[in-house]
C-alpha positions as CSV (number, residue, x, y, z in Angstrom):
1,M,0.3,0.0,-0.3
2,K,2.9,2.5,1.2
3,S,4.7,1.8,-2.1
4,S,1.7,2.6,-4.7
5,F,0.7,5.4,-3.0
6,I,4.8,6.3,-2.9
7,Y,4.1,5.2,-7.0
8,K,1.1,8.0,-7.7
9,V,2.5,10.9,-5.5
10,F,6.2,10.6,-7.8
11,C,3.7,10.1,-11.5
12,G,1.7,13.4,-10.0
13,V,5.2,15.0,-9.8
14,A,6.5,14.0,-12.8
15,F,2.7,14.7,-14.8
16,A,3.2,18.6,-13.0
17,S,7.0,18.7,-14.3
18,L,6.1,18.2,-17.7
19,L,3.4,20.5,-17.5
20,F,5.3,22.7,-15.9
21,V,7.9,22.4,-18.9
22,V,5.2,22.4,-22.0
23,S,4.2,25.9,-20.1
24,C,8.0,27.4,-20.2
25,S,8.6,25.9,-23.9
26,K,4.8,27.4,-25.2
27,D,6.1,30.5,-23.3
28,K,9.6,30.7,-25.1
29,N,7.7,31.2,-28.3
30,V,6.8,34.8,-28.9
31,S,4.1,36.0,-31.9
32,V,4.7,39.8,-33.1
33,G,2.3,41.6,-34.6
34,F,2.8,44.9,-36.9
35,Y,-0.3,47.4,-37.6
36,N,0.1,50.2,-39.8
37,L,3.8,51.5,-38.9
38,D,6.3,52.2,-41.6
39,S,8.5,49.5,-42.9
40,H,11.4,51.4,-41.7
41,V,10.2,51.5,-38.0
42,V,8.9,47.6,-38.7
43,E,12.6,46.6,-39.1
44,G,13.8,49.2,-36.8
45,I,11.7,47.2,-33.6
46,K,12.6,43.9,-35.0
47,S,16.2,44.7,-34.5
48,V,15.6,46.0,-31.5
49,I,14.1,42.6,-30.0
50,D,16.5,40.1,-32.3
51,S,19.4,42.0,-30.2
52,H,18.3,42.0,-26.8
53,Y,16.9,38.7,-26.3
54,A,19.7,37.0,-28.1
55,D,20.8,35.2,-25.2
56,Q,17.4,34.0,-24.0
57,K,16.8,31.1,-25.7
58,L,13.1,33.2,-27.1
59,N,11.6,31.7,-30.4
60,F,10.1,35.3,-32.1
61,T,7.5,35.0,-34.9
62,Y,7.0,38.6,-36.8
63,I,4.0,38.7,-38.9
64,Q,2.6,42.4,-40.4
65,F,-0.9,43.1,-40.5
66,S,-2.5,44.6,-44.0
67,D,-4.5,48.5,-43.2
68,D,-7.5,46.4,-43.3
69,N,-9.9,44.5,-41.7
70,L,-7.6,44.3,-38.6
71,E,-11.2,42.8,-36.3
72,S,-11.5,39.9,-38.8
73,Q,-7.5,39.7,-39.2
74,L,-7.3,39.6,-35.2
75,K,-10.1,37.0,-34.8
76,S,-8.0,34.6,-37.3
77,S,-4.6,34.7,-36.0
78,K,-2.7,33.7,-32.3
79,I,-0.7,37.3,-31.4
80,D,1.4,37.7,-28.0
81,L,2.5,41.2,-29.0
82,F,1.6,43.8,-31.0
83,F,3.2,47.4,-31.9
84,A,0.4,49.5,-33.3
85,T,0.3,53.3,-34.3
86,D,-2.4,55.5,-31.8
87,G,-6.0,55.6,-32.8
88,Y,-8.4,53.1,-34.0
89,G,-5.4,50.2,-34.3
90,A,-4.5,49.9,-30.7
91,K,-8.1,50.9,-29.2
92,T,-9.0,47.7,-31.4
93,I,-6.6,45.6,-30.7
94,V,-6.9,46.2,-27.0
95,K,-10.2,45.2,-27.2
96,S,-8.7,41.6,-28.0
97,A,-6.4,40.9,-25.3
98,N,-6.2,38.9,-22.0
99,E,-7.3,41.0,-19.0
100,K,-4.1,40.0,-18.0
101,A,-2.1,40.7,-20.5
102,G,-0.4,44.6,-19.4
103,I,2.0,46.2,-17.0
104,P,2.2,48.0,-13.6
105,S,1.5,51.5,-14.3
106,S,4.0,52.3,-12.1
107,V,6.7,51.3,-14.3
108,L,6.0,54.8,-16.5
109,G,7.2,56.7,-14.4
110,N,10.0,58.4,-16.2
111,V,7.8,58.9,-19.0
112,T,7.4,62.4,-20.0
113,T,3.7,63.4,-18.6
114,S,2.2,64.2,-21.8
115,I,3.0,60.4,-23.2
116,Q,1.5,59.0,-19.5
117,R,-1.8,60.0,-20.2
118,K,-2.1,58.5,-23.8
119,A,-1.2,55.3,-21.7
120,I,-4.8,52.9,-21.8
121,V,-4.9,51.7,-18.5
122,S,-7.4,49.1,-17.5
123,E,-7.9,47.6,-14.1
124,N,-4.7,49.2,-13.0
125,L,-2.8,47.5,-15.9
126,V,-1.0,49.5,-18.6
127,K,-3.0,47.6,-21.6
128,A,-0.6,49.5,-24.1
129,V,2.7,51.3,-23.7
130,P,3.7,54.2,-25.2
131,V,6.6,53.4,-26.7
132,L,7.7,56.2,-29.2
133,S,6.4,59.9,-30.4
134,D,6.1,60.3,-34.0
135,N,4.9,63.9,-35.3
136,I,3.2,65.6,-38.0
137,E,6.2,69.2,-38.7
138,V,7.0,71.7,-41.0
139,D,10.4,72.1,-42.8
140,V,11.4,75.2,-44.3
141,E,15.1,75.8,-46.1
142,I,17.5,77.2,-44.4
143,P,19.6,79.3,-46.5
144,A,16.1,80.7,-48.1
145,F,15.0,81.0,-44.4
146,Q,18.0,83.2,-43.0
147,E,18.2,85.7,-45.8
148,S,14.0,85.9,-45.9
149,K,15.7,87.9,-43.0
150,I,12.4,87.0,-40.8
151,K,13.0,86.3,-37.2
152,G,11.1,83.6,-36.9
153,I,8.4,80.4,-38.0
154,G,6.2,81.9,-34.8
155,S,2.6,81.1,-36.4
156,L,1.3,80.0,-40.1
157,K,1.1,83.6,-40.8
158,D,4.8,84.0,-41.0
159,I,4.9,80.5,-43.3
160,Q,2.8,82.2,-45.5
161,K,4.5,85.0,-45.6
162,F,7.9,82.9,-46.0
163,G,6.2,81.2,-48.8
164,E,5.4,84.4,-50.6
165,Q,8.7,85.6,-50.3
166,Q,10.2,82.7,-52.2
167,K,7.7,82.7,-55.3
168,K,10.1,85.1,-56.8
169,F,12.8,82.2,-57.0
170,V,10.2,78.8,-57.4
171,D,7.3,78.0,-58.9
172,Y,5.6,76.3,-56.0
173,P,7.4,77.0,-52.8
174,I,5.2,74.7,-50.7
175,V,4.9,70.6,-51.5
176,F,3.5,67.6,-49.4
177,A,2.4,64.2,-50.1
178,G,-1.9,64.2,-50.9
179,D,-1.8,61.3,-52.1
180,E,-0.5,59.0,-49.3
181,P,-3.9,59.3,-47.6
182,V,-3.4,58.9,-43.7
183,F,-0.1,61.4,-43.6
184,F,-3.1,63.8,-45.6
185,F,-5.9,63.6,-43.1
186,D,-2.9,63.9,-40.1
187,F,-1.5,67.0,-41.9
188,L,-5.4,68.3,-42.0
189,G,-6.1,67.4,-38.8
190,A,-2.6,69.2,-37.3
191,L,-4.1,72.1,-39.3
192,C,-7.2,71.8,-38.0
193,E,-5.9,72.3,-34.7
194,A,-3.6,75.0,-35.5
195,C,-6.3,76.8,-37.0
196,D,-9.8,76.1,-35.6
197,G,-8.3,74.6,-32.2
198,Q,-9.1,71.4,-30.6
199,K,-12.5,71.5,-29.8
200,Y,-12.9,71.3,-33.4
201,Y,-10.3,68.5,-33.8
202,E,-12.1,66.6,-31.7
203,E,-15.8,67.1,-33.8
204,A,-13.9,66.0,-37.1
205,V,-13.7,62.9,-35.0
206,K,-16.6,62.3,-35.0
207,I,-17.9,63.4,-38.2
208,L,-15.5,60.4,-39.5
209,E,-16.1,58.3,-36.5
210,E,-19.9,58.1,-37.9
211,A,-18.7,58.1,-41.7
212,A,-16.8,54.7,-40.7
213,A,-20.0,53.5,-38.3
214,S,-22.7,54.3,-40.8
215,E,-24.6,51.1,-41.8
216,K,-25.5,53.6,-45.2
217,K,-23.7,53.7,-48.4
218,F,-20.3,55.2,-48.0
219,N,-20.7,59.1,-49.4
220,A,-17.1,61.2,-49.4
221,K,-18.5,64.2,-50.5
222,E,-21.1,64.1,-47.9
223,V,-18.4,63.9,-45.8
224,A,-16.2,66.4,-47.0
225,E,-18.5,68.9,-46.9
226,Q,-19.9,68.6,-43.1
227,L,-16.1,68.6,-42.4
228,T,-15.3,71.9,-44.6
229,E,-19.0,73.6,-45.8
230,K,-21.4,73.7,-43.3
231,N,-21.4,77.1,-40.8
232,S,-21.0,74.6,-38.2
233,S,-18.2,72.9,-40.2
234,P,-14.8,72.4,-37.9
235,M,-12.6,73.1,-40.9
236,L,-13.7,76.7,-41.8
237,K,-10.3,78.3,-40.8
238,T,-8.4,75.2,-42.2
239,K,-9.7,75.6,-45.8
240,D,-9.8,79.1,-45.7
241,F,-6.1,78.8,-44.8
242,L,-5.2,76.6,-47.3
243,R,-7.4,78.1,-50.2
244,Q,-5.4,81.2,-49.2
245,L,-1.7,79.4,-50.1
246,Y,-3.5,77.9,-53.1
247,N,-4.9,81.2,-54.3
248,K,-1.5,82.7,-53.9
249,K,0.0,80.2,-56.0
250,L,2.0,79.0,-53.1
251,F,1.0,75.4,-53.6
252,S,0.0,73.5,-56.3
253,N,-3.2,71.9,-57.4
254,E,-0.9,68.4,-58.3
255,V,-0.1,68.8,-54.8
256,F,-3.0,66.3,-54.1
257,N,-1.1,64.0,-56.5
258,Y,2.0,63.5,-55.1
259,K,3.4,61.0,-53.2
260,I,5.8,60.7,-50.4
261,H,8.7,59.8,-53.3
262,D,7.5,63.0,-54.8
263,V,8.5,65.5,-52.3
264,Q,11.8,64.3,-51.5
265,A,12.7,65.4,-55.0
266,F,11.8,68.3,-55.6
267,S,13.4,69.3,-52.5
268,A,16.6,67.4,-54.1
269,A,15.9,69.3,-57.2
270,R,15.8,72.4,-54.7
271,S,12.0,73.6,-55.7
272,S,10.3,73.6,-53.1
273,K,11.4,75.4,-49.6
274,I,8.5,74.4,-47.4
275,L,8.1,70.8,-46.5
276,F,4.9,68.8,-44.8
277,M,5.7,65.8,-43.2
278,S,5.5,63.2,-40.2
279,F,9.1,62.8,-38.3
280,T,8.4,59.3,-39.6
281,D,8.5,60.8,-43.4
282,H,11.9,62.8,-42.4
283,R,14.0,60.1,-41.7
284,N,14.1,58.2,-45.0
285,F,14.6,61.2,-47.0
286,D,18.8,61.7,-47.7
287,Q,20.0,62.8,-45.2
288,N,21.8,65.8,-47.1
289,V,18.9,67.0,-48.4
290,I,16.3,67.2,-45.5
291,S,20.0,68.7,-43.3
292,R,19.2,71.9,-46.1
293,Y,16.0,72.1,-43.4
294,E,15.4,72.9,-40.4
295,S,12.1,71.7,-38.4
296,S,9.7,72.1,-36.7
297,F,6.1,71.8,-35.0
298,I,2.8,73.2,-36.6
299,P,2.6,76.7,-35.2
300,S,-1.0,77.9,-34.7
301,L,-2.6,80.1,-37.4
302,T,-2.9,82.6,-33.8
303,P,-2.1,83.0,-30.0
304,K,-3.4,79.6,-28.0
305,N,-2.0,79.1,-24.5
306,V,-1.5,75.3,-24.9
307,R,-1.6,72.8,-28.3
308,F,-2.4,68.9,-28.7
309,F,0.6,68.7,-31.7
310,S,-0.6,65.4,-33.7
311,S,2.1,62.6,-32.7
312,S,0.6,59.7,-33.3
313,T,2.4,57.4,-30.3
314,L,3.6,53.9,-31.2
315,Y,2.5,51.0,-28.3
316,A,3.7,48.1,-27.3
317,I,0.4,46.2,-26.7
318,P,0.8,42.9,-25.0
319,V,-2.6,40.5,-26.2
320,T,-2.1,37.1,-24.2
321,S,-1.2,35.5,-21.1
322,N,2.9,34.5,-22.3
323,P,4.3,36.9,-19.7
324,N,7.6,37.4,-22.3
325,A,4.8,39.7,-24.4
326,S,4.1,42.1,-21.1
327,K,8.1,41.5,-20.4
328,I,9.0,42.9,-23.3
329,A,6.7,45.8,-23.8
330,Q,7.7,46.8,-19.8
331,D,11.4,46.7,-21.3
332,F,10.4,48.8,-24.2
333,V,10.5,51.9,-21.8
334,S,13.4,51.5,-19.9
335,V,16.4,54.2,-20.7
336,D,18.6,51.1,-22.7
337,F,16.0,50.6,-24.4
338,Q,14.7,54.1,-25.2
339,E,17.6,54.8,-27.1
340,S,18.0,51.7,-28.7
341,L,14.5,52.6,-30.2
342,C,15.0,55.9,-31.2
343,R,18.8,54.5,-32.6
344,S,17.0,52.0,-35.2
345,T,14.1,53.8,-35.8
346,G,14.7,57.2,-35.4
347,L,11.9,58.4,-34.0
348,A,11.3,59.9,-30.4
349,P,11.6,58.4,-27.4
350,V,8.9,58.3,-24.8
351,L,10.9,58.6,-21.2
352,R,12.2,62.0,-19.7
353,N,16.2,61.4,-19.4
354,C,17.7,58.9,-21.9
355,R,19.5,60.6,-25.0
356,T,18.1,60.7,-28.3
357,T,19.8,59.6,-31.5
358,D,20.4,63.7,-32.6
359,V,19.0,67.1,-32.4
360,Q,15.8,66.4,-34.5
361,A,14.6,63.2,-31.9
362,S,15.4,65.2,-29.1
363,D,13.4,68.6,-30.1
364,V,9.7,66.0,-31.2
365,R,9.8,64.4,-27.4
366,F,10.6,68.4,-25.8
367,W,7.5,69.7,-28.1
368,I,5.2,67.0,-27.0
369,A,6.5,67.0,-23.3
370,S,5.9,70.8,-23.6
371,S,2.2,70.6,-24.9
372,S,-0.9,68.9,-24.4
373,T,-2.2,65.3,-24.7
374,P,-0.9,64.8,-28.6
375,N,-3.7,63.6,-30.3
376,A,-3.3,60.2,-32.0
377,G,-4.1,62.3,-36.3
378,L,-6.8,62.7,-37.8
379,G,-5.8,59.7,-40.5
380,H,-5.4,57.3,-37.3
381,E,-8.6,57.4,-36.0
382,T,-11.1,55.8,-36.9
383,S,-11.3,52.6,-39.6
384,L,-11.9,54.1,-42.5
385,T,-9.9,52.8,-45.3
386,K,-7.2,54.6,-47.2
387,E,-9.5,54.7,-50.2
388,Q,-12.2,56.1,-48.5
389,L,-9.9,58.9,-47.0
390,R,-8.5,59.3,-50.4
391,Q,-12.3,59.3,-51.4
392,I,-12.9,62.0,-49.2
393,K,-9.3,64.7,-49.8
394,N,-10.6,63.8,-53.6
395,E,-13.6,65.8,-52.2
396,L,-12.3,68.4,-50.2
397,K,-9.7,69.4,-52.6
398,A,-12.5,70.4,-54.7
399,N,-13.9,72.6,-51.7
400,I,-10.4,74.0,-51.4
401,I,-9.2,74.8,-54.8
402,Y,-12.8,75.9,-57.2
């Protein structure tokens, strides 16, 4: 009887040990998903993960999600850890996450206050961990600006004034990637906050959200009219500002067909003096070209006490109960990882006290830290597809230039 009891205990211990080994082995496999990120940023994150965990015998699988139909993709894939941008993407992924996934909020103690407010928190756990910041910026050509005798870019009116001066030297001083739909709406949202105000940015978000959620057939013209053509439209001053720039021939009507490579080509040929772009796009420029430009946040049209920049936050989002997913998300807000991420992606870190790659990354961090909670960017806020955004953009073009 005694030997039988000992045998049963031994078997029980062995089975439990086997389950532990299987569980630990399973946790060593970490699937990492990427949603709505620039390829350069994706490769930068991969390099940081691969280098920092090389000696920990973790097996990483990387999966790139397409831009559309995120919810259906989440249902058919099992991802332990996501990297995604602010707005619709991050919120949707968090909804699909295991309730135990996340990190303690105390880990964010060294993150700048404005970015701390971007963390998505539930049940005392940070479900979406801010790790990097992008930004919508304006870049002015340094030699031309120095010769202009304008003291500085203090408002959008200064940008217009500088553009008018540069008409003597180039056909169209201002250029931006008007046919990159997500960027275009982020840019438009940045102008809306700068011209009309944060309240109106939020109203523009509601209009796009309602269009995305509507069961009626999508009507781009109707959405565009709501944004700019009614007395209560949230983008009246934004439209007026862009129309002034267009009427003064500071940008061409072809700008709405430009991709980011067109912006790069114009700046390389020295035929544009003012560029609007994202910080991510800035990082993809030829260094010899972009070094001729000085970067700034989008200034307001009139003085404002508080600013809400369109600075999309990049999150690490643990989705499953795999402890390594939460550990990696937590590691990503340590000094060592933040400095590595800044070097590998070129984007701005979220920590107050870590080193940055260069003055551009340091500036972006400072601008965001000195302002209120940043906006996701109008192109990131909703589930509207790129094609739907492009259709709205085409209608807005007609409202602006005709």
